[in-house]
C-alpha positions in Angstrom: 17.8 8.2 -3.9 16.7 12.2 -4.5 12.7 12.7 -3.7 11.1 15.0 -4.3 8.8 17.7 -2.4 6.1 16.0 -3.9 6.8 12.5 -2.6 8.1 14.1 0.7 5.0 15.2 1.0 2.9 12.4 0.5 5.1 10.2 2.8 5.4 12.4 5.3 1.4 12.3 5.2 0.7 8.5 4.7 3.3 8.0 7.9 1.0 10.3 9.5 -1.9 8.5 9.2 -0.8 5.0 8.4 2.1 2.5 9.6 4.9 1.0 9.0 3.8 -2.6 7.2 6.1 -4.7 5.2 5.5 -6.0 1.3 5.5 -10.1 1.2 7.0 -11.7 -2.2 8.2 -15.2 -1.9 8.7 -15.4 1.8 10.8 -12.3 1.5 9.6 -9.0 2.9 10.3 -5.7 2.0 9.7 -2.9 4.9 6.7 0.3 3.6 4.3 2.5 5.2 0.8 2.3 4.6 -1.9 3.4 5.4 -5.6 1.4 4.5 -8.8 2.5 4.6 -12.4 1.4 3.6 -13.3 2.2 0.1 -16.4 4.8 0.6 -19.7 3.3 -0.2 -20.5 5.1 -3.4 -17.0 3.9 -4.4 -18.0 0.3 -4.4 -19.3 -1.7 -7.2 -19.1 -5.1 -8.7 -15.2 -4.4 -9.3 -15.0 -3.4 -5.6 -16.0 -6.7 -3.0 -17.4 -5.9 0.4 -14.3 -7.2 2.1 -12.1 -4.6 -0.4 -9.8 -1.4 1.3 -7.3 0.6 -0.8 -4.0 0.9 0.3 -1.7 3.9 0.0 1.9 3.0 0.2 4.7 5.0 0.0 7.4 5.2 -2.6 10.8 6.9 -0.1 12.6 3.5 0.7 10.6 1.7 -1.9 13.2 0.0 -4.1 10.9 -2.3 -5.7 6.9 -1.3 -6.8 4.9 -3.5 -5.3 2.6 -6.5 -7.8 -0.6 -8.6 -7.8 1.1 -10.5 -10.5 4.1 -11.3 -8.6 2.5 -12.7 -5.6 2.7 -9.9 -3.4 0.7 -9.3 0.3 0.7 -6.4 2.1 1.2 -7.5 5.5 0.2 -4.8 8.4 1.0 -5.2 12.6 -0.8 -4.9 15.7 0.2 -2.0 17.8 3.7 -3.4 19.2 5.0 -3.7 15.8 5.8 -6.7 15.7 2.9 -9.2 15.7 1.5 -9.4 12.3 -2.2 -8.5 12.5 -3.9 -8.3 8.4 -3.0 -10.2 5.3 -4.5 -8.9 2.6 -3.7 -9.9 -0.9 -3.9 -7.5 -3.9 -6.7 -7.5 -5.9 -6.9 -4.7 -9.0 -3.2 -3.6 -10.5 -0.9 -2.0 -8.9 -1.9 2.5 -9.3 -0.4 4.9 -9.2 -0.3 8.7 -8.2 1.4 10.0 -11.1 2.8 13.4 -11.7 4.9 14.0 -15.6 7.5 10.5 -14.8 7.3 10.6 -11.4 5.4 8.5 -9.2 4.3 10.0 -5.9 2.1 7.3 -4.4 1.2 3.6 -5.3 -2.9 2.3 -4.6 -3.4 -1.1 -4.1 -7.1 -2.6 -4.1 -6.9 -4.7 -1.2 -8.2 -7.9 0.3 -8.3 -9.4 3.5 -6.6 -13.0 3.1 
């Protein structure tokens, strides 16, 4: 698959500040790259809980989009890249940064399990 310059720039930044993760659905894992960060205190409201975070996931090499309704979970790993660190449930509908019809990266509201 050919990716646009914008998608590759987003992928590079996510890989720089994030880590390899998996999206788990019904016991099967899909490799992805993601960065998970805290919400800024000003962003928190009734819809964003105290433990909620935002995850930005690269679209590069991700064939199936994240889907809350399908029961996807985002799994992060410890520094060794083998041991599972945290399991996040998708809270909000999947968002995406999009220009025209091109998805640049996925943005998800997630909550630790």
